[in-house]
C-alpha positions as CSV (number, residue, x, y, z in Angstrom):
1,X,0.0,0.0,0.0
2,X,1.2,3.5,-0.8
3,X,2.8,5.4,2.2
4,X,1.6,8.7,3.5
5,X,-1.8,10.1,4.3
6,X,-4.4,8.5,2.0
7,X,-8.0,9.1,1.1
8,X,-10.4,6.3,1.8
9,X,-10.6,5.5,-1.9
10,X,-6.8,5.5,-2.3
11,X,-6.6,2.9,0.5
12,X,-9.1,0.6,-1.2
13,X,-7.6,1.1,-4.6
14,X,-4.0,0.5,-3.5
15,X,-5.0,-2.7,-1.8
16,X,-6.5,-3.9,-5.1
17,X,-3.7,-2.8,-7.5
18,X,-2.3,-5.7,-9.5
19,X,0.1,-3.7,-11.7
20,X,0.8,-0.4,-13.2
21,X,1.1,-0.3,-17.0
22,X,3.5,1.9,-19.0
23,X,0.6,4.0,-20.1
24,X,0.0,4.9,-16.4
25,X,-3.3,2.9,-16.3
26,X,-3.5,0.3,-13.6
27,X,-4.9,-3.2,-13.5
28,X,-7.0,-3.7,-10.4
29,X,-8.6,-6.8,-8.9
30,X,-12.3,-6.9,-8.7
31,X,-13.9,-8.6,-5.7
32,X,-17.5,-9.0,-6.9
33,X,-19.4,-8.6,-10.2
34,X,-23.1,-8.0,-10.4
35,X,-25.2,-8.6,-13.5
36,X,-28.8,-8.1,-14.5
37,X,-30.7,-9.5,-17.4
38,X,-30.4,-6.4,-19.6
39,X,-26.7,-5.8,-20.0
40,X,-25.4,-8.7,-17.9
41,X,-26.9,-11.2,-20.3
42,X,-25.1,-9.4,-23.2
43,X,-21.7,-9.8,-21.4
44,X,-22.3,-13.5,-20.7
45,X,-23.2,-14.1,-24.3
46,X,-20.2,-12.3,-25.6
47,X,-18.0,-14.3,-23.2
48,X,-19.3,-17.5,-24.6
49,X,-19.0,-16.5,-28.2
50,X,-15.3,-15.7,-27.5
51,X,-14.8,-19.2,-26.1
52,X,-13.9,-18.0,-22.6
53,X,-15.2,-19.1,-19.2
54,X,-16.1,-17.4,-16.0
55,X,-12.9,-17.2,-13.8
56,X,-14.6,-17.1,-10.4
57,X,-18.3,-18.0,-10.6
58,X,-18.7,-17.7,-6.8
59,X,-17.9,-13.9,-7.0
60,X,-20.5,-13.2,-9.7
61,X,-24.2,-12.6,-9.0
62,X,-27.1,-12.0,-11.4
63,X,-30.6,-10.8,-10.9
64,X,-33.7,-10.1,-12.9
65,X,-34.7,-6.5,-12.5
66,X,-34.6,-4.2,-15.5
67,X,-36.8,-5.9,-18.1
68,X,-38.9,-8.3,-16.0
69,X,-42.5,-7.2,-15.5
70,X,-43.6,-6.1,-12.1
71,X,-47.3,-7.1,-12.6
72,X,-48.7,-9.7,-10.1
73,X,-48.4,-13.2,-11.5
74,X,-45.6,-12.3,-13.9
75,X,-43.7,-14.8,-16.0
76,X,-40.8,-14.6,-18.5
77,X,-43.1,-12.7,-20.8
78,X,-42.6,-8.9,-20.7
79,X,-44.0,-5.8,-22.4
80,X,-40.6,-5.3,-24.0
81,X,-40.7,-7.1,-27.4
82,X,-37.3,-8.9,-26.9
83,X,-37.5,-9.0,-23.1
84,X,-38.2,-12.7,-22.8
85,X,-35.0,-13.5,-24.8
86,X,-32.9,-11.4,-22.4
87,X,-34.4,-13.2,-19.4
88,X,-34.0,-16.7,-20.8
89,X,-30.5,-16.1,-22.1
90,X,-29.3,-14.7,-18.8
91,X,-30.8,-17.6,-16.9
92,X,-29.3,-20.3,-19.1
93,X,-25.9,-18.6,-19.1
94,X,-25.9,-18.3,-15.3
95,X,-26.7,-22.0,-15.0
96,X,-24.0,-23.0,-17.4
97,X,-21.3,-21.0,-15.6
98,X,-22.4,-21.7,-12.0
99,X,-23.3,-18.1,-11.3
100,X,-25.6,-17.3,-8.4
101,X,-28.9,-16.1,-10.0
102,X,-31.7,-14.3,-8.1
103,X,-34.4,-15.4,-10.6
104,X,-38.0,-14.2,-11.0
105,X,-39.3,-16.7,-8.4
106,X,-36.4,-16.4,-6.0
107,X,-37.1,-14.7,-2.7
108,X,-33.8,-12.9,-3.0
109,X,-34.8,-11.3,-6.4
110,X,-35.0,-7.5,-6.8
111,X,-33.2,-4.5,-8.1
112,X,-29.5,-5.2,-8.2
113,X,-28.5,-2.3,-6.0
114,X,-31.1,-3.3,-3.4
115,X,-30.4,-7.0,-3.3
116,X,-26.6,-6.8,-3.1
117,X,-26.6,-4.9,0.2
118,X,-29.5,-7.2,1.4
119,X,-27.4,-10.2,0.8
120,X,-24.1,-8.7,2.1
121,X,-22.5,-8.9,-1.3
122,X,-21.0,-5.4,-1.1
123,X,-18.6,-5.1,1.9
124,X,-16.4,-2.3,3.3
125,X,-13.1,-2.2,1.5
126,X,-14.3,-4.3,-1.5
127,X,-14.4,-3.3,-5.1
128,X,-17.6,-4.2,-6.8
129,X,-18.7,-3.4,-10.4
130,X,-21.9,-3.9,-12.4
131,X,-23.0,-2.9,-15.8
132,X,-25.4,-0.3,-14.4
133,X,-24.8,3.4,-13.8
134,X,-26.2,3.5,-10.3
135,X,-23.8,0.9,-8.9
136,X,-22.2,3.7,-6.9
137,X,-25.2,3.2,-4.5
138,X,-23.2,0.6,-2.8
139,X,-20.4,2.9,-1.9
140,X,-22.6,3.6,1.1
141,X,-21.0,0.6,2.7
142,X,-17.4,1.8,2.5
143,X,-16.5,-0.1,-0.6
144,X,-15.7,1.2,-4.1
145,X,-18.5,0.5,-6.6
146,X,-19.2,1.8,-10.0
147,X,-20.9,1.1,-13.2
148,X,-19.2,-0.4,-16.2
149,X,-20.1,-1.4,-19.8
150,X,-21.0,-4.8,-21.0
151,X,-17.6,-5.3,-22.7
152,X,-15.9,-4.4,-19.4
153,X,-18.2,-6.9,-17.6
154,X,-17.1,-9.5,-20.0
155,X,-13.4,-8.7,-19.1
156,X,-14.2,-9.0,-15.4
157,X,-16.0,-12.3,-16.0
158,X,-12.9,-13.7,-17.7
159,X,-10.2,-12.2,-15.4
160,X,-11.7,-10.6,-12.3
161,X,-9.7,-7.5,-13.1
162,X,-10.1,-4.2,-14.9
163,X,-7.7,-1.8,-16.5
164,X,-8.3,1.8,-15.4
165,X,-6.8,5.1,-14.6
166,X,-7.4,5.9,-11.0
167,X,-10.0,8.6,-10.6
168,X,-9.2,11.8,-8.6
169,X,-10.9,12.2,-5.2
170,X,-13.5,14.8,-4.3
171,X,-14.8,15.3,-0.7
172,X,-18.2,16.6,-0.1
173,X,-18.6,17.5,3.5
174,X,-22.1,18.1,4.9
175,X,-22.2,19.2,8.5
176,X,-25.2,20.2,10.6
177,X,-28.6,18.7,11.0
178,X,-31.2,18.1,8.3
179,X,-34.5,19.8,9.2
180,X,-37.7,17.9,10.0
181,X,-39.1,16.2,7.0
182,X,-36.0,16.7,5.0
183,X,-34.6,13.4,3.5
184,X,-31.5,12.0,1.9
185,X,-33.2,12.4,-1.4
186,X,-33.7,16.1,-0.8
187,X,-30.1,16.4,0.3
188,X,-28.9,14.7,-2.9
189,X,-31.0,17.0,-5.1
190,X,-29.7,20.0,-3.2
191,X,-26.1,18.9,-3.9
192,X,-26.8,18.2,-7.6
193,X,-28.5,21.6,-8.0
194,X,-25.5,23.3,-6.4
195,X,-22.7,21.4,-8.1
196,X,-24.3,20.6,-11.5
197,X,-24.8,17.4,-13.5
198,X,-21.0,17.5,-14.3
199,X,-20.0,18.7,-10.9
200,X,-18.1,15.6,-9.9
201,X,-17.1,14.4,-13.4
202,X,-14.7,11.5,-13.3
203,X,-14.1,11.8,-9.5
204,X,-14.8,9.4,-6.7
205,X,-16.9,11.4,-4.2
206,X,-16.4,10.8,-0.5
207,X,-19.4,12.0,1.4
208,X,-18.3,13.1,4.9
209,X,-19.5,15.3,7.8
210,X,-21.8,15.0,10.8
211,X,-25.0,15.1,8.6
212,X,-23.7,12.1,6.6
213,X,-22.7,10.2,9.7
214,X,-26.2,10.8,11.1
215,X,-27.9,9.1,8.1
216,X,-29.0,5.5,8.5
217,X,-27.7,3.0,6.0
218,X,-30.7,3.2,3.6
219,X,-30.5,7.0,3.5
220,X,-26.7,6.7,2.8
221,X,-27.6,4.4,-0.1
222,X,-30.0,7.1,-1.5
223,X,-27.3,9.7,-1.2
224,X,-24.6,7.6,-3.0
225,X,-27.2,6.5,-5.6
226,X,-27.8,10.0,-6.8
227,X,-24.1,10.9,-6.9
228,X,-24.0,9.4,-10.4
229,X,-26.2,12.3,-11.5
230,X,-23.1,14.5,-10.9
231,X,-21.1,12.3,-13.4
232,X,-19.0,10.9,-10.7
233,X,-16.8,7.7,-11.1
234,X,-18.0,6.5,-7.8
235,X,-19.2,7.5,-4.3
236,X,-18.1,6.3,-0.9
237,X,-18.8,6.8,2.7
238,X,-16.5,5.7,5.5
239,X,-17.9,2.6,7.2
240,X,-18.9,2.8,10.9
241,X,-20.8,0.8,13.5
242,X,-24.0,1.5,11.6
243,X,-22.5,-0.2,8.6
244,X,-21.2,-3.2,10.5
245,X,-24.5,-3.7,12.4
246,X,-26.5,-3.5,9.1
247,X,-24.4,-6.2,7.5
248,X,-24.5,-8.6,10.5
249,X,-26.1,-11.9,9.5
250,X,-26.4,-11.1,5.8
251,X,-25.9,-14.3,3.8
252,X,-22.6,-13.3,2.0
253,X,-21.1,-11.1,4.8
254,X,-18.5,-12.6,7.1
255,X,-19.6,-14.3,10.3
256,X,-18.3,-15.4,13.6
257,X,-14.6,-14.9,14.2
258,X,-14.0,-13.9,10.6
259,X,-16.5,-11.1,11.1
260,X,-14.6,-9.8,14.1
261,X,-11.4,-9.9,12.0
262,X,-13.1,-8.1,9.2
263,X,-14.5,-5.4,11.4
264,X,-11.1,-4.8,12.8
265,X,-9.8,-4.2,9.3
266,X,-12.8,-2.2,8.2
267,X,-12.2,0.3,11.1
268,X,-9.1,1.5,9.2
269,X,-11.2,2.5,6.2
270,X,-11.3,6.3,6.5
271,X,-9.4,9.2,5.0
272,X,-6.3,10.1,6.9
273,X,-5.9,13.4,8.7
274,X,-4.2,15.9,6.5
275,X,-4.8,14.1,3.2
276,X,-5.4,16.4,0.2
277,X,-8.4,15.9,-2.0
278,X,-8.4,17.0,-5.7
279,X,-11.6,18.9,-5.0
280,X,-13.4,19.9,-1.8
281,X,-17.0,21.2,-1.2
282,X,-18.8,22.0,2.0
283,X,-22.5,22.3,2.7
284,X,-24.7,23.1,5.7
285,X,-27.5,20.5,6.2
286,X,-29.7,23.1,7.8
287,X,-30.0,24.9,4.5
288,X,-31.6,21.9,2.7
289,X,-35.3,22.0,2.1
290,X,-37.7,19.4,0.6
291,X,-36.8,19.5,-3.1
292,X,-38.4,18.8,-6.5
293,X,-37.1,19.0,-10.0
294,X,-38.7,21.4,-12.5
295,X,-36.7,20.5,-15.7
296,X,-35.4,17.5,-17.5
297,X,-32.2,17.0,-15.6
298,X,-31.6,16.2,-11.9
299,X,-29.7,19.4,-11.6
300,X,-32.9,21.3,-12.4
301,X,-34.0,21.0,-8.8
302,X,-35.2,23.6,-6.3
303,X,-36.9,23.7,-2.9
304,X,-40.7,23.0,-3.2
305,X,-42.3,26.4,-3.6
306,X,-39.3,28.1,-5.1
307,X,-39.8,29.3,-8.7
308,X,-38.4,28.0,-11.9
309,X,-35.4,30.2,-12.7
310,X,-36.8,33.5,-14.0
311,X,-34.0,33.6,-16.6
312,X,-34.4,30.0,-17.8
313,X,-35.5,31.0,-21.3
314,X,-32.3,32.8,-21.8
315,X,-30.2,29.6,-21.3
316,X,-30.2,27.0,-24.1
317,X,-30.5,23.9,-21.9
318,X,-33.0,25.5,-19.6
319,X,-35.1,26.8,-22.5
320,X,-35.5,23.3,-23.8
321,X,-36.3,22.1,-20.3
322,X,-39.0,24.7,-19.8
323,X,-40.6,23.9,-23.1
324,X,-40.5,20.1,-22.6
325,X,-41.8,20.2,-19.0
326,X,-44.4,22.9,-19.8
327,X,-43.4,25.0,-16.8
328,X,-43.3,28.8,-16.4
329,X,-40.1,30.7,-15.5
330,X,-40.6,32.7,-12.3
331,X,-43.4,30.4,-11.1
332,X,-43.1,27.3,-8.9
333,X,-43.9,23.8,-10.0
334,X,-45.6,23.2,-6.7
335,X,-49.3,23.2,-7.4
336,X,-49.0,21.8,-10.9
337,X,-51.6,19.1,-11.4
338,X,-50.2,15.6,-11.8
339,X,-51.3,12.6,-13.8
340,X,-49.3,9.9,-12.1
341,X,-47.2,9.1,-9.0
342,X,-44.4,6.5,-8.8
343,X,-42.6,5.1,-5.7
344,X,-39.8,2.7,-6.6
345,X,-36.4,2.4,-8.2
346,X,-32.9,1.7,-6.7
347,X,-33.1,5.2,-5.2
348,X,-36.2,5.0,-3.1
349,X,-37.8,1.6,-2.9
350,X,-36.5,0.2,0.4
351,X,-38.5,-0.6,3.4
352,X,-37.8,2.7,5.1
353,X,-39.0,4.6,2.0
354,X,-42.2,2.6,1.9
355,X,-42.8,3.1,5.7
356,X,-42.5,6.9,5.4
357,X,-44.7,7.0,2.3
358,X,-47.3,4.8,3.9
359,X,-47.4,7.0,7.0
360,X,-48.6,9.8,4.8
361,X,-51.0,7.7,2.8
362,X,-52.7,6.0,5.7
363,X,-56.3,6.9,5.9
364,X,-56.1,9.0,2.8
365,X,-57.0,8.5,-0.9
366,X,-55.1,9.2,-4.1
367,X,-56.8,12.0,-6.0
368,X,-59.2,11.0,-8.7
369,X,-57.5,10.6,-12.1
370,X,-54.0,10.0,-10.7
371,X,-52.4,6.7,-11.6
372,X,-50.3,5.7,-8.6
373,X,-47.8,2.8,-8.5
374,X,-45.6,1.4,-5.8
375,X,-42.9,-1.1,-6.7
376,X,-40.8,-2.5,-3.9
377,X,-37.1,-2.7,-4.6
378,X,-36.8,-6.4,-3.8
379,X,-38.9,-9.4,-3.0
380,X,-37.6,-9.2,0.5
381,X,-38.7,-5.5,0.8
382,X,-42.1,-6.5,-0.5
383,X,-42.4,-9.4,2.0
384,X,-41.3,-7.1,4.9
385,X,-43.8,-4.4,3.8
386,X,-46.6,-7.0,3.6
387,X,-45.7,-8.4,7.0
388,X,-46.2,-4.9,8.4
389,X,-49.4,-4.3,6.5
390,X,-48.0,-1.5,4.4
391,X,-49.3,-3.0,1.2
392,X,-52.8,-2.6,2.6
393,X,-52.2,1.1,3.2
394,X,-51.0,1.6,-0.4
395,X,-53.8,-0.4,-1.9
396,X,-56.5,1.3,0.3
397,X,-55.1,4.7,-0.7
398,X,-55.4,3.7,-4.4
399,X,-51.9,2.7,-5.3
400,X,-51.1,-0.3,-7.4
401,X,-48.9,-2.8,-5.4
402,X,-46.4,-4.6,-7.6
403,X,-43.7,-7.3,-7.7
404,X,-40.1,-6.1,-7.2
405,X,-38.1,-4.7,-10.1
406,X,-37.0,-1.5,-11.8
407,X,-40.4,-1.0,-13.4
408,X,-41.1,2.5,-14.6
409,X,-38.0,4.0,-13.2
410,X,-37.4,3.9,-16.9
411,X,-39.1,2.9,-20.1
412,X,-36.8,0.0,-21.1
413,X,-39.1,-2.6,-19.6
414,X,-41.8,-1.6,-22.1
415,X,-44.3,-0.1,-19.6
416,X,-44.9,3.6,-19.6
417,X,-47.1,6.4,-18.4
418,X,-49.3,8.2,-20.9
419,X,-47.7,10.7,-23.4
420,X,-47.1,14.1,-21.8
421,X,-48.2,12.7,-18.4
422,X,-46.9,14.8,-15.6
423,X,-45.4,12.3,-13.1
424,X,-44.1,12.9,-9.6
425,X,-41.5,10.2,-9.0
426,X,-39.1,8.9,-6.4
427,X,-36.7,7.7,-9.1
428,X,-33.3,9.2,-10.0
429,X,-33.6,10.5,-13.5
430,X,-36.1,12.9,-15.2
431,X,-34.6,12.8,-18.7
432,X,-37.0,13.3,-21.6
433,X,-39.2,10.3,-22.1
434,X,-37.5,8.5,-19.2
435,X,-40.9,7.1,-18.0
436,X,-42.5,6.8,-21.4
437,X,-42.8,8.9,-24.6
438,X,-42.9,12.6,-23.8
439,X,-43.6,12.0,-20.1
440,X,-42.7,14.9,-17.8
441,X,-41.1,13.5,-14.6
442,X,-40.5,15.5,-11.5
443,X,-38.1,13.9,-9.0
444,X,-38.8,14.1,-5.3
445,X,-38.7,12.1,-2.1
446,X,-41.2,9.3,-1.4
447,X,-42.9,11.6,1.1
448,X,-43.5,14.3,-1.5
449,X,-44.6,11.7,-4.0
450,X,-47.2,10.4,-1.5
451,X,-48.4,13.8,-0.6
452,X,-48.7,14.9,-4.2
453,X,-50.6,11.7,-5.1
454,X,-53.2,12.6,-2.5
455,X,-53.4,16.2,-3.4
456,X,-53.5,15.5,-7.2
457,X,-50.8,18.2,-7.6
458,X,-47.2,18.7,-6.6
459,X,-47.5,19.3,-2.9
460,X,-45.6,19.5,0.4
461,X,-46.3,16.9,3.1
462,X,-47.3,19.8,5.4
463,X,-50.1,20.7,3.0
464,X,-51.6,17.3,3.4
465,X,-51.3,17.2,7.1
466,X,-52.9,20.6,7.4
């Protein structure tokens, strides 16, 4: 390991360095590879066509999440025209290579970034990759995790290594206390609005500070998940007792004496005093408010009630956003009538998200004409919610209650909201047509989604409670 004060990311990277090439790029060892049926199946097929085999099947995990339907009673058939072929191909390849597969009927199935922490696949100090852009979610556990392409996944399958240039480090420190009703999703949107969609381009972000340490593990996952919307190479949070407690008893996490040895090693995973980051930013948690996006990028976010930038029409990217989203500069998006509400995705579909949304929905009804859908992030989350009776709260309020998967976080599964529908969504991206042709997506916390579904317009939770 390199001597001198090191960042957390440097410590992990150095421990995984295999060799440095003449070009300056490095070959690093990969601990675990995650695949899903959309891009993972492509990597497996390419591997087979090249006549290669999987080097360490026990370190590779696959799940069905992107294309699979989330309708009750689902099968291999999906709304996506070629979806069944992806599902079947991934299943057959996983079986041939001895890869652990969380299949449609497996109680461990779900969105890849939800099931990996649930199973203890991501661990502090590990390097994990997956052909999915929101893999940085799992940096919440003190490991390095980032998205790769299908060809890179094929390389990892064959060698359990990657060739890369080490990304520079950025530290984002958030001190202070989040206000009542302000969530990790609001914090993430606040940061993206402040730093911009390229604000962390190519960097590994380390989130630090008292406000980050105060977050529970699921909130930390939400924060790291949204970091990819700043074009980061990865995101990481130093592990602590909350991390170790959350991982205890997870199927693929160390146990017994090995767990104690692991925790002793994990306690050294922090950035050293005096280490210099390539970039530093500081924020005050007390300044964060419940947020919502007004445009077609996560960086187009503002506190609920704040106006769309008055000068938006004078900026090319914002002009397009204003036109596409049919919003008015100088006026807030709060109060705009909605056609649909969606709670789900790898950002906000965990049990804590569903509990908070259900607390708002309980005893209330979704406004007439609003299509409302809740999709748990994993089959385990769904089972836990049903054991608590949360599904009854959602159903009685007028939400659809689905099987686990990515669902309408995006359009690739074939299901969509109506053209030009205005959707309030707990997802991570509000790009044009993200949730269906010409749909207008506003990102927000699950609480704001629930409150807006009841109001039939974009609304604060406090407006519902009043």
